Chimera marker file (.cmm) of the C-alpha trace (Angstrom):
<marker_set name="trace">
<marker id="1" x="6.833" y="10.194" z="14.083" r="1" g="1" b="0" radius="0.5"/>
<marker id="2" x="9.037" y="7.527" z="15.610" r="1" g="1" b="0" radius="0.5"/>
<marker id="3" x="9.642" y="5.073" z="12.763" r="1" g="1" b="0" radius="0.5"/>
<marker id="4" x="9.812" y="2.182" z="15.243" r="1" g="1" b="0" radius="0.5"/>
<marker id="5" x="6.133" y="2.630" z="16.058" r="1" g="1" b="0" radius="0.5"/>
<marker id="6" x="3.685" y="1.138" z="13.568" r="1" g="1" b="0" radius="0.5"/>
<marker id="7" x="0.306" y="2.922" z="13.793" r="1" g="1" b="0" radius="0.5"/>
<marker id="8" x="-2.563" y="0.469" z="13.863" r="1" g="1" b="0" radius="0.5"/>
<marker id="9" x="-5.784" y="2.524" z="13.767" r="1" g="1" b="0" radius="0.5"/>
<marker id="10" x="-9.270" y="1.301" z="14.542" r="1" g="1" b="0" radius="0.5"/>
<marker id="11" x="-11.256" y="-0.983" z="12.268" r="1" g="1" b="0" radius="0.5"/>
<marker id="12" x="-14.987" y="-0.322" z="11.955" r="1" g="1" b="0" radius="0.5"/>
<marker id="13" x="-16.492" y="-3.363" z="10.251" r="1" g="1" b="0" radius="0.5"/>
<marker id="14" x="-20.072" y="-2.140" z="10.670" r="1" g="1" b="0" radius="0.5"/>
<marker id="15" x="-19.526" y="1.012" z="8.611" r="1" g="1" b="0" radius="0.5"/>
<marker id="16" x="-17.253" y="-0.714" z="6.080" r="1" g="1" b="0" radius="0.5"/>
<marker id="17" x="-19.732" y="-3.561" z="5.537" r="1" g="1" b="0" radius="0.5"/>
<marker id="18" x="-22.611" y="-1.149" z="5.028" r="1" g="1" b="0" radius="0.5"/>
<marker id="19" x="-20.548" y="0.795" z="2.492" r="1" g="1" b="0" radius="0.5"/>
<marker id="20" x="-19.358" y="-2.336" z="0.701" r="1" g="1" b="0" radius="0.5"/>
<marker id="21" x="-15.731" y="-1.236" z="0.581" r="1" g="1" b="0" radius="0.5"/>
<marker id="22" x="-16.201" y="1.497" z="-2.005" r="1" g="1" b="0" radius="0.5"/>
<marker id="23" x="-12.791" y="2.997" z="-1.186" r="1" g="1" b="0" radius="0.5"/>
<marker id="24" x="-11.157" y="-0.400" z="-1.850" r="1" g="1" b="0" radius="0.5"/>
<marker id="25" x="-13.092" y="-0.632" z="-5.119" r="1" g="1" b="0" radius="0.5"/>
<marker id="26" x="-11.858" y="2.789" z="-6.222" r="1" g="1" b="0" radius="0.5"/>
<marker id="27" x="-8.111" y="2.564" z="-5.543" r="1" g="1" b="0" radius="0.5"/>
<marker id="28" x="-5.659" y="0.615" z="-3.359" r="1" g="1" b="0" radius="0.5"/>
<marker id="29" x="-4.277" y="2.373" z="-0.294" r="1" g="1" b="0" radius="0.5"/>
<marker id="30" x="-0.581" y="3.229" z="-0.392" r="1" g="1" b="0" radius="0.5"/>
<marker id="31" x="1.741" y="1.433" z="2.007" r="1" g="1" b="0" radius="0.5"/>
<marker id="32" x="4.504" y="3.105" z="3.993" r="1" g="1" b="0" radius="0.5"/>
<marker id="33" x="8.102" y="1.909" z="4.342" r="1" g="1" b="0" radius="0.5"/>
<marker id="34" x="7.315" y="0.930" z="7.936" r="1" g="1" b="0" radius="0.5"/>
<marker id="35" x="4.656" y="-1.483" z="6.649" r="1" g="1" b="0" radius="0.5"/>
<marker id="36" x="7.541" y="-3.482" z="5.169" r="1" g="1" b="0" radius="0.5"/>
<marker id="37" x="9.926" y="-3.253" z="8.115" r="1" g="1" b="0" radius="0.5"/>
<marker id="38" x="11.683" y="0.125" z="7.808" r="1" g="1" b="0" radius="0.5"/>
<marker id="39" x="13.906" y="1.405" z="9.266" r="1" g="1" b="0" radius="0.5"/>
<marker id="40" x="15.410" y="-2.126" z="9.367" r="1" g="1" b="0" radius="0.5"/>
<marker id="41" x="16.884" y="-2.243" z="5.840" r="1" g="1" b="0" radius="0.5"/>
<marker id="42" x="17.325" y="-6.024" z="5.755" r="1" g="1" b="0" radius="0.5"/>
<marker id="43" x="13.735" y="-6.597" z="6.842" r="1" g="1" b="0" radius="0.5"/>
<marker id="44" x="12.492" y="-3.932" z="4.405" r="1" g="1" b="0" radius="0.5"/>
<marker id="45" x="14.292" y="-5.596" z="1.463" r="1" g="1" b="0" radius="0.5"/>
<marker id="46" x="13.082" y="-9.104" z="2.352" r="1" g="1" b="0" radius="0.5"/>
<marker id="47" x="9.474" y="-8.045" z="2.866" r="1" g="1" b="0" radius="0.5"/>
<marker id="48" x="9.391" y="-5.968" z="-0.325" r="1" g="1" b="0" radius="0.5"/>
<marker id="49" x="10.829" y="-8.793" z="-2.438" r="1" g="1" b="0" radius="0.5"/>
<marker id="50" x="8.329" y="-11.228" z="-0.957" r="1" g="1" b="0" radius="0.5"/>
<marker id="51" x="5.366" y="-8.876" z="-1.543" r="1" g="1" b="0" radius="0.5"/>
<marker id="52" x="6.325" y="-7.766" z="-5.054" r="1" g="1" b="0" radius="0.5"/>
<marker id="53" x="7.067" y="-11.321" z="-6.186" r="1" g="1" b="0" radius="0.5"/>
<marker id="54" x="3.461" y="-12.335" z="-5.367" r="1" g="1" b="0" radius="0.5"/>
<marker id="55" x="2.188" y="-10.026" z="-8.098" r="1" g="1" b="0" radius="0.5"/>
<marker id="56" x="-0.360" y="-8.572" z="-5.684" r="1" g="1" b="0" radius="0.5"/>
<marker id="57" x="1.815" y="-5.558" z="-4.821" r="1" g="1" b="0" radius="0.5"/>
<marker id="58" x="3.316" y="-2.979" z="-7.141" r="1" g="1" b="0" radius="0.5"/>
<marker id="59" x="5.437" y="0.151" z="-7.214" r="1" g="1" b="0" radius="0.5"/>
<marker id="60" x="3.664" y="3.300" z="-8.379" r="1" g="1" b="0" radius="0.5"/>
<marker id="61" x="4.934" y="6.858" z="-8.693" r="1" g="1" b="0" radius="0.5"/>
<marker id="62" x="3.953" y="10.492" z="-8.396" r="1" g="1" b="0" radius="0.5"/>
<marker id="63" x="6.994" y="11.964" z="-10.159" r="1" g="1" b="0" radius="0.5"/>
<marker id="64" x="9.711" y="9.715" z="-11.546" r="1" g="1" b="0" radius="0.5"/>
<marker id="65" x="12.172" y="12.586" z="-12.082" r="1" g="1" b="0" radius="0.5"/>
<marker id="66" x="12.010" y="13.452" z="-8.381" r="1" g="1" b="0" radius="0.5"/>
<marker id="67" x="12.169" y="9.808" z="-7.264" r="1" g="1" b="0" radius="0.5"/>
<marker id="68" x="8.682" y="9.956" z="-5.747" r="1" g="1" b="0" radius="0.5"/>
<marker id="69" x="7.679" y="6.301" z="-5.791" r="1" g="1" b="0" radius="0.5"/>
<marker id="70" x="5.520" y="4.334" z="-3.370" r="1" g="1" b="0" radius="0.5"/>
<marker id="71" x="4.326" y="0.764" z="-2.859" r="1" g="1" b="0" radius="0.5"/>
<marker id="72" x="0.686" y="-0.229" z="-2.959" r="1" g="1" b="0" radius="0.5"/>
<marker id="73" x="-1.450" y="-3.279" z="-3.647" r="1" g="1" b="0" radius="0.5"/>
<marker id="74" x="-2.000" y="-3.985" z="-7.332" r="1" g="1" b="0" radius="0.5"/>
<marker id="75" x="-5.219" y="-3.074" z="-9.098" r="1" g="1" b="0" radius="0.5"/>
<marker id="76" x="-7.319" y="-6.118" z="-10.053" r="1" g="1" b="0" radius="0.5"/>
<marker id="77" x="-6.571" y="-7.057" z="-13.629" r="1" g="1" b="0" radius="0.5"/>
<marker id="78" x="-3.068" y="-5.569" z="-13.415" r="1" g="1" b="0" radius="0.5"/>
<marker id="79" x="-1.480" y="-8.048" z="-10.996" r="1" g="1" b="0" radius="0.5"/>
<marker id="80" x="2.005" y="-9.263" z="-11.785" r="1" g="1" b="0" radius="0.5"/>
<marker id="81" x="3.602" y="-5.943" z="-12.716" r="1" g="1" b="0" radius="0.5"/>
<marker id="82" x="6.358" y="-4.729" z="-10.427" r="1" g="1" b="0" radius="0.5"/>
<marker id="83" x="5.743" y="-1.177" z="-11.689" r="1" g="1" b="0" radius="0.5"/>
<marker id="84" x="2.230" y="0.037" z="-12.439" r="1" g="1" b="0" radius="0.5"/>
<marker id="85" x="0.869" y="3.568" z="-12.680" r="1" g="1" b="0" radius="0.5"/>
<marker id="86" x="-2.748" y="2.429" z="-13.153" r="1" g="1" b="0" radius="0.5"/>
<marker id="87" x="-3.889" y="3.655" z="-9.747" r="1" g="1" b="0" radius="0.5"/>
<marker id="88" x="-7.654" y="3.718" z="-10.241" r="1" g="1" b="0" radius="0.5"/>
<marker id="89" x="-9.481" y="0.436" z="-9.826" r="1" g="1" b="0" radius="0.5"/>
<marker id="90" x="-10.280" y="-2.257" z="-7.312" r="1" g="1" b="0" radius="0.5"/>
<marker id="91" x="-7.585" y="-3.332" z="-4.869" r="1" g="1" b="0" radius="0.5"/>
<marker id="92" x="-6.259" y="-6.814" z="-5.654" r="1" g="1" b="0" radius="0.5"/>
<marker id="93" x="-6.482" y="-7.654" z="-1.948" r="1" g="1" b="0" radius="0.5"/>
<marker id="94" x="-10.244" y="-7.080" z="-1.767" r="1" g="1" b="0" radius="0.5"/>
<marker id="95" x="-12.398" y="-10.213" z="-1.546" r="1" g="1" b="0" radius="0.5"/>
<marker id="96" x="-16.190" y="-10.539" z="-1.191" r="1" g="1" b="0" radius="0.5"/>
<marker id="97" x="-15.546" y="-10.879" z="2.571" r="1" g="1" b="0" radius="0.5"/>
<marker id="98" x="-13.340" y="-7.769" z="2.755" r="1" g="1" b="0" radius="0.5"/>
<marker id="99" x="-9.574" y="-7.354" z="2.750" r="1" g="1" b="0" radius="0.5"/>
<marker id="100" x="-7.582" y="-10.569" z="2.414" r="1" g="1" b="0" radius="0.5"/>
<marker id="101" x="-5.021" y="-9.194" z="4.879" r="1" g="1" b="0" radius="0.5"/>
<marker id="102" x="-5.428" y="-9.175" z="8.634" r="1" g="1" b="0" radius="0.5"/>
<marker id="103" x="-6.055" y="-5.623" z="9.816" r="1" g="1" b="0" radius="0.5"/>
<marker id="104" x="-2.560" y="-5.117" z="11.278" r="1" g="1" b="0" radius="0.5"/>
<marker id="105" x="-0.948" y="-6.295" z="7.986" r="1" g="1" b="0" radius="0.5"/>
<marker id="106" x="-2.824" y="-3.831" z="5.755" r="1" g="1" b="0" radius="0.5"/>
<marker id="107" x="-1.169" y="-0.699" z="4.358" r="1" g="1" b="0" radius="0.5"/>
<marker id="108" x="-0.880" y="2.051" z="6.956" r="1" g="1" b="0" radius="0.5"/>
<marker id="109" x="-3.160" y="4.330" z="4.927" r="1" g="1" b="0" radius="0.5"/>
<marker id="110" x="-5.879" y="1.649" z="5.084" r="1" g="1" b="0" radius="0.5"/>
<marker id="111" x="-5.421" y="0.995" z="8.807" r="1" g="1" b="0" radius="0.5"/>
<marker id="112" x="-5.539" y="4.695" z="9.631" r="1" g="1" b="0" radius="0.5"/>
<marker id="113" x="-8.573" y="5.492" z="7.454" r="1" g="1" b="0" radius="0.5"/>
<marker id="114" x="-11.477" y="6.619" z="9.608" r="1" g="1" b="0" radius="0.5"/>
<marker id="115" x="-14.681" y="5.132" z="8.149" r="1" g="1" b="0" radius="0.5"/>
<marker id="116" x="-17.700" y="7.421" z="8.290" r="1" g="1" b="0" radius="0.5"/>
<marker id="117" x="-21.315" y="6.809" z="7.345" r="1" g="1" b="0" radius="0.5"/>
<marker id="118" x="-22.201" y="8.179" z="3.925" r="1" g="1" b="0" radius="0.5"/>
<marker id="119" x="-18.897" y="7.219" z="2.313" r="1" g="1" b="0" radius="0.5"/>
<marker id="120" x="-17.148" y="10.313" z="3.676" r="1" g="1" b="0" radius="0.5"/>
<marker id="121" x="-14.164" y="8.468" z="5.113" r="1" g="1" b="0" radius="0.5"/>
<marker id="122" x="-11.256" y="10.499" z="6.483" r="1" g="1" b="0" radius="0.5"/>
<marker id="123" x="-7.904" y="9.485" z="4.928" r="1" g="1" b="0" radius="0.5"/>
<marker id="124" x="-6.024" y="11.545" z="7.575" r="1" g="1" b="0" radius="0.5"/>
<marker id="125" x="-3.495" y="12.970" z="5.147" r="1" g="1" b="0" radius="0.5"/>
<marker id="126" x="-2.355" y="9.651" z="3.658" r="1" g="1" b="0" radius="0.5"/>
<marker id="127" x="-2.205" y="10.975" z="0.120" r="1" g="1" b="0" radius="0.5"/>
<marker id="128" x="-0.085" y="9.267" z="-2.510" r="1" g="1" b="0" radius="0.5"/>
<marker id="129" x="2.272" y="12.262" z="-2.437" r="1" g="1" b="0" radius="0.5"/>
<marker id="130" x="2.650" y="12.199" z="1.355" r="1" g="1" b="0" radius="0.5"/>
<marker id="131" x="3.415" y="8.480" z="1.312" r="1" g="1" b="0" radius="0.5"/>
<marker id="132" x="5.782" y="8.794" z="-1.686" r="1" g="1" b="0" radius="0.5"/>
<marker id="133" x="7.786" y="11.381" z="0.269" r="1" g="1" b="0" radius="0.5"/>
<marker id="134" x="8.205" y="8.826" z="3.065" r="1" g="1" b="0" radius="0.5"/>
<marker id="135" x="9.594" y="6.326" z="0.527" r="1" g="1" b="0" radius="0.5"/>
<marker id="136" x="12.068" y="8.833" z="-0.945" r="1" g="1" b="0" radius="0.5"/>
<marker id="137" x="14.903" y="7.928" z="1.441" r="1" g="1" b="0" radius="0.5"/>
<marker id="138" x="14.480" y="4.276" z="0.392" r="1" g="1" b="0" radius="0.5"/>
<marker id="139" x="14.521" y="4.993" z="-3.361" r="1" g="1" b="0" radius="0.5"/>
<marker id="140" x="17.724" y="3.026" z="-4.073" r="1" g="1" b="0" radius="0.5"/>
<marker id="141" x="16.471" y="0.030" z="-2.113" r="1" g="1" b="0" radius="0.5"/>
<marker id="142" x="13.121" y="0.172" z="-3.896" r="1" g="1" b="0" radius="0.5"/>
<marker id="143" x="14.781" y="0.126" z="-7.322" r="1" g="1" b="0" radius="0.5"/>
<marker id="144" x="17.158" y="-2.722" z="-6.364" r="1" g="1" b="0" radius="0.5"/>
<marker id="145" x="14.291" y="-4.774" z="-4.961" r="1" g="1" b="0" radius="0.5"/>
<marker id="146" x="12.214" y="-4.116" z="-8.086" r="1" g="1" b="0" radius="0.5"/>
<marker id="147" x="14.910" y="-5.687" z="-10.259" r="1" g="1" b="0" radius="0.5"/>
<marker id="148" x="15.091" y="-8.749" z="-8.004" r="1" g="1" b="0" radius="0.5"/>
<marker id="149" x="11.310" y="-9.123" z="-7.882" r="1" g="1" b="0" radius="0.5"/>
<marker id="150" x="10.941" y="-8.793" z="-11.665" r="1" g="1" b="0" radius="0.5"/>
<marker id="151" x="13.264" y="-11.775" z="-12.052" r="1" g="1" b="0" radius="0.5"/>
<marker id="152" x="11.015" y="-13.804" z="-9.746" r="1" g="1" b="0" radius="0.5"/>
<marker id="153" x="7.679" y="-13.123" z="-11.441" r="1" g="1" b="0" radius="0.5"/>
<link id1="1" id2="2" r="1" g="1" b="0" radius="0.2"/>
<link id1="2" id2="3" r="1" g="1" b="0" radius="0.2"/>
<link id1="3" id2="4" r="1" g="1" b="0" radius="0.2"/>
<link id1="4" id2="5" r="1" g="1" b="0" radius="0.2"/>
<link id1="5" id2="6" r="1" g="1" b="0" radius="0.2"/>
<link id1="6" id2="7" r="1" g="1" b="0" radius="0.2"/>
<link id1="7" id2="8" r="1" g="1" b="0" radius="0.2"/>
<link id1="8" id2="9" r="1" g="1" b="0" radius="0.2"/>
<link id1="9" id2="10" r="1" g="1" b="0" radius="0.2"/>
<link id1="10" id2="11" r="1" g="1" b="0" radius="0.2"/>
<link id1="11" id2="12" r="1" g="1" b="0" radius="0.2"/>
<link id1="12" id2="13" r="1" g="1" b="0" radius="0.2"/>
<link id1="13" id2="14" r="1" g="1" b="0" radius="0.2"/>
<link id1="14" id2="15" r="1" g="1" b="0" radius="0.2"/>
<link id1="15" id2="16" r="1" g="1" b="0" radius="0.2"/>
<link id1="16" id2="17" r="1" g="1" b="0" radius="0.2"/>
<link id1="17" id2="18" r="1" g="1" b="0" radius="0.2"/>
<link id1="18" id2="19" r="1" g="1" b="0" radius="0.2"/>
<link id1="19" id2="20" r="1" g="1" b="0" radius="0.2"/>
<link id1="20" id2="21" r="1" g="1" b="0" radius="0.2"/>
<link id1="21" id2="22" r="1" g="1" b="0" radius="0.2"/>
<link id1="22" id2="23" r="1" g="1" b="0" radius="0.2"/>
<link id1="23" id2="24" r="1" g="1" b="0" radius="0.2"/>
<link id1="24" id2="25" r="1" g="1" b="0" radius="0.2"/>
<link id1="25" id2="26" r="1" g="1" b="0" radius="0.2"/>
<link id1="26" id2="27" r="1" g="1" b="0" radius="0.2"/>
<link id1="27" id2="28" r="1" g="1" b="0" radius="0.2"/>
<link id1="28" id2="29" r="1" g="1" b="0" radius="0.2"/>
<link id1="29" id2="30" r="1" g="1" b="0" radius="0.2"/>
<link id1="30" id2="31" r="1" g="1" b="0" radius="0.2"/>
<link id1="31" id2="32" r="1" g="1" b="0" radius="0.2"/>
<link id1="32" id2="33" r="1" g="1" b="0" radius="0.2"/>
<link id1="33" id2="34" r="1" g="1" b="0" radius="0.2"/>
<link id1="34" id2="35" r="1" g="1" b="0" radius="0.2"/>
<link id1="35" id2="36" r="1" g="1" b="0" radius="0.2"/>
<link id1="36" id2="37" r="1" g="1" b="0" radius="0.2"/>
<link id1="37" id2="38" r="1" g="1" b="0" radius="0.2"/>
<link id1="38" id2="39" r="1" g="1" b="0" radius="0.2"/>
<link id1="39" id2="40" r="1" g="1" b="0" radius="0.2"/>
<link id1="40" id2="41" r="1" g="1" b="0" radius="0.2"/>
<link id1="41" id2="42" r="1" g="1" b="0" radius="0.2"/>
<link id1="42" id2="43" r="1" g="1" b="0" radius="0.2"/>
<link id1="43" id2="44" r="1" g="1" b="0" radius="0.2"/>
<link id1="44" id2="45" r="1" g="1" b="0" radius="0.2"/>
<link id1="45" id2="46" r="1" g="1" b="0" radius="0.2"/>
<link id1="46" id2="47" r="1" g="1" b="0" radius="0.2"/>
<link id1="47" id2="48" r="1" g="1" b="0" radius="0.2"/>
<link id1="48" id2="49" r="1" g="1" b="0" radius="0.2"/>
<link id1="49" id2="50" r="1" g="1" b="0" radius="0.2"/>
<link id1="50" id2="51" r="1" g="1" b="0" radius="0.2"/>
<link id1="51" id2="52" r="1" g="1" b="0" radius="0.2"/>
<link id1="52" id2="53" r="1" g="1" b="0" radius="0.2"/>
<link id1="53" id2="54" r="1" g="1" b="0" radius="0.2"/>
<link id1="54" id2="55" r="1" g="1" b="0" radius="0.2"/>
<link id1="55" id2="56" r="1" g="1" b="0" radius="0.2"/>
<link id1="56" id2="57" r="1" g="1" b="0" radius="0.2"/>
<link id1="57" id2="58" r="1" g="1" b="0" radius="0.2"/>
<link id1="58" id2="59" r="1" g="1" b="0" radius="0.2"/>
<link id1="59" id2="60" r="1" g="1" b="0" radius="0.2"/>
<link id1="60" id2="61" r="1" g="1" b="0" radius="0.2"/>
<link id1="61" id2="62" r="1" g="1" b="0" radius="0.2"/>
<link id1="62" id2="63" r="1" g="1" b="0" radius="0.2"/>
<link id1="63" id2="64" r="1" g="1" b="0" radius="0.2"/>
<link id1="64" id2="65" r="1" g="1" b="0" radius="0.2"/>
<link id1="65" id2="66" r="1" g="1" b="0" radius="0.2"/>
<link id1="66" id2="67" r="1" g="1" b="0" radius="0.2"/>
<link id1="67" id2="68" r="1" g="1" b="0" radius="0.2"/>
<link id1="68" id2="69" r="1" g="1" b="0" radius="0.2"/>
<link id1="69" id2="70" r="1" g="1" b="0" radius="0.2"/>
<link id1="70" id2="71" r="1" g="1" b="0" radius="0.2"/>
<link id1="71" id2="72" r="1" g="1" b="0" radius="0.2"/>
<link id1="72" id2="73" r="1" g="1" b="0" radius="0.2"/>
<link id1="73" id2="74" r="1" g="1" b="0" radius="0.2"/>
<link id1="74" id2="75" r="1" g="1" b="0" radius="0.2"/>
<link id1="75" id2="76" r="1" g="1" b="0" radius="0.2"/>
<link id1="76" id2="77" r="1" g="1" b="0" radius="0.2"/>
<link id1="77" id2="78" r="1" g="1" b="0" radius="0.2"/>
<link id1="78" id2="79" r="1" g="1" b="0" radius="0.2"/>
<link id1="79" id2="80" r="1" g="1" b="0" radius="0.2"/>
<link id1="80" id2="81" r="1" g="1" b="0" radius="0.2"/>
<link id1="81" id2="82" r="1" g="1" b="0" radius="0.2"/>
<link id1="82" id2="83" r="1" g="1" b="0" radius="0.2"/>
<link id1="83" id2="84" r="1" g="1" b="0" radius="0.2"/>
<link id1="84" id2="85" r="1" g="1" b="0" radius="0.2"/>
<link id1="85" id2="86" r="1" g="1" b="0" radius="0.2"/>
<link id1="86" id2="87" r="1" g="1" b="0" radius="0.2"/>
<link id1="87" id2="88" r="1" g="1" b="0" radius="0.2"/>
<link id1="88" id2="89" r="1" g="1" b="0" radius="0.2"/>
<link id1="89" id2="90" r="1" g="1" b="0" radius="0.2"/>
<link id1="90" id2="91" r="1" g="1" b="0" radius="0.2"/>
<link id1="91" id2="92" r="1" g="1" b="0" radius="0.2"/>
<link id1="92" id2="93" r="1" g="1" b="0" radius="0.2"/>
<link id1="93" id2="94" r="1" g="1" b="0" radius="0.2"/>
<link id1="94" id2="95" r="1" g="1" b="0" radius="0.2"/>
<link id1="95" id2="96" r="1" g="1" b="0" radius="0.2"/>
<link id1="96" id2="97" r="1" g="1" b="0" radius="0.2"/>
<link id1="97" id2="98" r="1" g="1" b="0" radius="0.2"/>
<link id1="98" id2="99" r="1" g="1" b="0" radius="0.2"/>
<link id1="99" id2="100" r="1" g="1" b="0" radius="0.2"/>
<link id1="100" id2="101" r="1" g="1" b="0" radius="0.2"/>
<link id1="101" id2="102" r="1" g="1" b="0" radius="0.2"/>
<link id1="102" id2="103" r="1" g="1" b="0" radius="0.2"/>
<link id1="103" id2="104" r="1" g="1" b="0" radius="0.2"/>
<link id1="104" id2="105" r="1" g="1" b="0" radius="0.2"/>
<link id1="105" id2="106" r="1" g="1" b="0" radius="0.2"/>
<link id1="106" id2="107" r="1" g="1" b="0" radius="0.2"/>
<link id1="107" id2="108" r="1" g="1" b="0" radius="0.2"/>
<link id1="108" id2="109" r="1" g="1" b="0" radius="0.2"/>
<link id1="109" id2="110" r="1" g="1" b="0" radius="0.2"/>
<link id1="110" id2="111" r="1" g="1" b="0" radius="0.2"/>
<link id1="111" id2="112" r="1" g="1" b="0" radius="0.2"/>
<link id1="112" id2="113" r="1" g="1" b="0" radius="0.2"/>
<link id1="113" id2="114" r="1" g="1" b="0" radius="0.2"/>
<link id1="114" id2="115" r="1" g="1" b="0" radius="0.2"/>
<link id1="115" id2="116" r="1" g="1" b="0" radius="0.2"/>
<link id1="116" id2="117" r="1" g="1" b="0" radius="0.2"/>
<link id1="117" id2="118" r="1" g="1" b="0" radius="0.2"/>
<link id1="118" id2="119" r="1" g="1" b="0" radius="0.2"/>
<link id1="119" id2="120" r="1" g="1" b="0" radius="0.2"/>
<link id1="120" id2="121" r="1" g="1" b="0" radius="0.2"/>
<link id1="121" id2="122" r="1" g="1" b="0" radius="0.2"/>
<link id1="122" id2="123" r="1" g="1" b="0" radius="0.2"/>
<link id1="123" id2="124" r="1" g="1" b="0" radius="0.2"/>
<link id1="124" id2="125" r="1" g="1" b="0" radius="0.2"/>
<link id1="125" id2="126" r="1" g="1" b="0" radius="0.2"/>
<link id1="126" id2="127" r="1" g="1" b="0" radius="0.2"/>
<link id1="127" id2="128" r="1" g="1" b="0" radius="0.2"/>
<link id1="128" id2="129" r="1" g="1" b="0" radius="0.2"/>
<link id1="129" id2="130" r="1" g="1" b="0" radius="0.2"/>
<link id1="130" id2="131" r="1" g="1" b="0" radius="0.2"/>
<link id1="131" id2="132" r="1" g="1" b="0" radius="0.2"/>
<link id1="132" id2="133" r="1" g="1" b="0" radius="0.2"/>
<link id1="133" id2="134" r="1" g="1" b="0" radius="0.2"/>
<link id1="134" id2="135" r="1" g="1" b="0" radius="0.2"/>
<link id1="135" id2="136" r="1" g="1" b="0" radius="0.2"/>
<link id1="136" id2="137" r="1" g="1" b="0" radius="0.2"/>
<link id1="137" id2="138" r="1" g="1" b="0" radius="0.2"/>
<link id1="138" id2="139" r="1" g="1" b="0" radius="0.2"/>
<link id1="139" id2="140" r="1" g="1" b="0" radius="0.2"/>
<link id1="140" id2="141" r="1" g="1" b="0" radius="0.2"/>
<link id1="141" id2="142" r="1" g="1" b="0" radius="0.2"/>
<link id1="142" id2="143" r="1" g="1" b="0" radius="0.2"/>
<link id1="143" id2="144" r="1" g="1" b="0" radius="0.2"/>
<link id1="144" id2="145" r="1" g="1" b="0" radius="0.2"/>
<link id1="145" id2="146" r="1" g="1" b="0" radius="0.2"/>
<link id1="146" id2="147" r="1" g="1" b="0" radius="0.2"/>
<link id1="147" id2="148" r="1" g="1" b="0" radius="0.2"/>
<link id1="148" id2="149" r="1" g="1" b="0" radius="0.2"/>
<link id1="149" id2="150" r="1" g="1" b="0" radius="0.2"/>
<link id1="150" id2="151" r="1" g="1" b="0" radius="0.2"/>
<link id1="151" id2="152" r="1" g="1" b="0" radius="0.2"/>
<link id1="152" id2="153" r="1" g="1" b="0" radius="0.2"/>
</marker_set>
């Protein structure tokens, strides 16, 4: 995939409204480095610091020893932690009207989700592990930004 292209996906409000956002109430969708401006390192750093310092975004992990970290929205009730491994729970960005972010600003895994009737949505391979592998090359930046953001919260 060309990292200069940001996939947008197709929003289906009719299906999502009927479902009530059950996926968003179960766990927040992981974001990709491109969601924060990668491969532009300066933009990536700025956007990550801004997001993490709001308390509504956090850094989670699959395997700390292997450096498999990823960024995702916080879980409601756990906002304000730069690092949080509490992945199950309602996305902090979910409101009674739906996501608080415009569609094109949502995490890539959320934008690319294909809603289907009967709550059988297709995540298209955007697992936490797959997304964490995309963050691996930005591990050092992620850790540096985490320190800066923790000082801002």
